N, C-alpha and C positions, 0 to 999 in steps of 0.2 A: 578101257582107261585110255585116254588120249595120250599122243606120242610125248607130248609136253603140257605142262600145266602152269598156267599164269600166276604169277605171285602176287596176291592181292593184299592191300591194307584196308582197314575200314577206320575212318576217322569220323568221330561222333557215335557213340555206342549206346543210343537211347533203345526204346522199345523195338521200334521197327528193324534196327540193325541187329538187335539181340535175338529177336524172335523168328525173324525171316530172312535177312540178309546174310548173316554169318553162317547160319544152317545151310543156305543154298550154296555158298562158296565151298563149304565142306562137301556138299554133296554133287558139286559139279565135276564132271569128267574132265574138264580142262582147267581146273582153278584149284588153288589152295590159299589158305589164310596164312600170311607170314607176319603180320603186325595188326595190333590194335590200338587206336589211340582215343583218348578221352581225358576230359578235364579231371576225372576221378577214375583212374585206373585200377583202383584196389580190387574192383571184382573182375578184372579181365584176365587174370592169371598170368602165365609166364610171357606171353605176347603183348601184354599191355603196358603203355606207357602215356605220358601226358606231354612228350616232347616231339612235336610234329617235325621238328629239323632231324631229329634222329630217325624217324621213319622214313623221312623222304632221302635220306643219305644212304638208307640201307638197299644195297644193290640187288637184294631179293625182291624188293616191292618193284612191281613193275606197273600196277594198276592201282587206283584208290577209289574206294567207294566213299563219297562225302555224304554224310548224314547229320551234318551239325544244324543248328538253327540256322533260319534263312539268311539272316543277316551276316553269317559268316562265310557263306558260299563263295562269295567273290576271293576273299583272302585266301581262303584254303585252295580253291582251285588254281589261282594265280600261282602260289607256291608249288603247288604239284605240277604244273606246266613248267615253271623256272627249273624244276628238278628232273624234267623229261618223263614224267610219270603220265600214262593214261588215266582218263577221269570219268567215272560214272558218278553223276551228282543228283542227288535227290531234287524232287520237283517241290516246290515251284523253283525256278532257276535262282531267283534272288528276291529282294524286297523293292526292286525298281530295275527297268530297262536298261538304264546306263550301267549298272553293275552286271547285268545279265550280258549286254554286249561286250563288255571288257572281259568276262570269262571266255567268250567265243574268240575275241582277238588274242587272248593270251595263249590260249592252246593251239590256235592256227599259227601264231608266230613261232610256237615252240615244236611245231610237227607232231603234236600229239592227239589222240582221239579224245574227244568229249562228247560223252553222251548223257541225256537226262533220263532219269530213272523213272519212266511211266511204265511201271509194271503190268498196267491193264493191257497194253498191247499184246503182252505175252501169255495172258491167261487164256487155257486151252478153249474155253466156249468161245471167247472172242476170235481168236485164231481161226477156228471151224466157222463161225459165222461169216467172218471175211471172205472165207472160200465160197461158201454158199452165195453171198451175194455177187461175187465175182462171176459165178457160174449162171446167175440170172434167176436163182430160186425165188427171189422176193419180186421181181419184175422191176418196175420203175418206182423207186422209193420216194415218197413224198414228205414223210414227216420223221424225225428222229427225236427220240426223248429219252432223257436220264433223270433218275432220281436217285441221289446217293447223298445219305444223310447219317448223322449220329448224334448222341448226347455228350456234349462237352461242356461241363460247367467250370467255373473258375479254379475250383479246387481239384480239378482232374488228375494233377500230378503236383508233386512239391514245387517243381519249376515248369509251371504251365506256360512257356514262352510263346505257344500259339495264341494265347489271348493278350499278347503284347505286340501293338503295331509297329514298334521299333525293332522288334527282333523277326517277327513273322511277316510284316509286311501288309497284312489284312488277316481276316479271319476265316469263316468258312468258305467264302468265295476263293480266297487265295490258296487255302489248303486243299479243298476237294474238288472244285471247279476244273484245275488243270488237266485231271485225268479224263474228265468227260470230253473237254475241249480237243484234247490230242485223239482221244479214242475214237470220235466221230469221223474225224479226218482219215484215221487209219482205216476203219470199217467201209467208209463210203469212197474212198480212193478220190476224193474231191477236196478243195480247200474252202475255209470259211471265207466269204467275201465281206461280211460284216457281223458283228456282235455287240449286243448291248445288254446291260446289266442292271438290275435293281436289287438293292440290299436292304436288310432290316437289322435292327437292334431291339430284339422283341422280348427276350427272355432272361438272358445273361447279363449280369451288371458289369461287362469289360468293355474295353474302349474298341473292340473289332467288331464287325458284323457277326451276328450268330445265324444268318440265312441269307440266301441270296437265290435270284431266279435270272438266267442269262438266255437271251433269245437271239437268234442269227439266222443268216442265209448261207447256203454254200453256192459255189461258183455254178453249180449244175442246177440250181433252183430248188433244191431240197431245204426245208425249214427245220431248225434244231432248237430244241429247249433242254436247258439243264437246271435242275433243281437242286441246291445243296443245302445244307443245315448242319448246325451245331446244337439245334433246338428240338430235335426229335428223338423221343424215347427209343431207346435200342429195341424194345419189345414190339415196336411196330415194323411192318414191312417198310423197308427204307432203301433198298439196294435194286433197282429195276432198270433196265435198258429195253427199250421198245423202237422198232423200226417197222413202220408202215409202208407196205409195197402194194402195187396193183395186183400181183400174183399172190403174195403171202404176206402176212405179219409175223416178225420175229419177236419174241418176248423172251428175254432172258432174265432170270431171278436169281439173286443172290450170287452173281457172278462178280459184280464190282466189290473190290475190297482186297485184303491181302492174302486171302485163302483160296485154294482150288475149289472146285466143285460147283454147286449151283446147278440150275436147270435151264435148258434151251428148247423152246416150244416153237413151231411153226403153226400159224392159223391160215388155212387154205381159204382165199379169197372167193373162191366159187361156192363152198359148202360151209364155211364157217367151223370146220372142223378142226380141233387142234391135234398135233401129233408131237410126241417127244422126240427130240433129236439127239441120237447117241453121239457123244463128244470123244474124239481119241485122246488117250492118255489125261482123262478128266481129273485125275488125282495129283497131278503134276504141279508144283509150285510155279505160280508165275514168275516169281524170283528166281527160281532155278533156271527157268527157260530165258530170263533176261541175262543173267550172269553168263550161261554159257553162249548166248548169241554174241555178247560184247566180247568175251574172251575169244570167241572165234574170228571176230573181225580183226582183233589185234594181233592174235598169233599168226594170221594169215596174211597180214598186211594189207587187207581189203577194207575199205569204208564201212563203217557201221551203216546199218541199214536205214537209220533215222538220223539224218544230219543235224548238228547242233544249230546251223543256220536257220533251219526249220523251226525247231524248237524255240529259237529266239523270236521267230514271226509270232508264233503262236502266244508266247509270254507277252509281247507288246501288244498284241491284240487284246489280250484279256486285261492288261493294264489300263489300256484306253477305254474299254468298256465299262470301267467302273470309276474312272478319275477324270 
């Protein structure tokens, strides 16, 4: 058990918060849940409230996980900053880059840490793959490819705000592509130099895109492709990461997403033979790794490993790619 536990509030208690974030905080060695806030607190137990001001005035709350619809991120993050609370905010940052920039400025001005919750950075397979790349196991990487998709019809939930352009900002691209945009930079240890997007409204009759393909180039010359969709049946293979190198090709299957596990394979360039790669702590939740990493930074007074200014750059790049 850690010497001290960071007191967390979760604001916006939808399925991601309920199924992944709150359990991760409960399991964290350095964290504890002290408040839950949602417009419908009836299912949140004794810690639940709909009063954000009450949560932010609670001295036991030191950090806030913001998981509201995207259009509320700026207002909630600004309120947290004003109250002196550190913030870990769900991706995408906002519905537009002006709001995202205002969030960064508000937290910087208040002297609190702002992190964006890209949990894929913390997946055990992706962490191990990053180490293999740094050690040169893949050689010179030439191509990076991600396919990350799901089936999300208009009636997916009673309040399907992800299909509302005003509340979400966009559709499959806005919701799913940020993970890949961030993860490839983290894995390759280089920056996107340009990014371009094509979107489709092919299957579902709502006002946001239900599929997209993004292509771009990194500063070191690697080419990247990210394919995302709300129109891919969940029974299909739909979560794949491939990195093509001169010494080996890495294939990660079913590692993209909220759950731990999946497989990591290296294919040798000389022989074409594939071998499974053991991953340390493969069953550890990426959300747990993320909560503990953010908590460690706050409790130690050190900067979070992923600065909000970097995440703002990626968000702005994504926005420009499709608008």
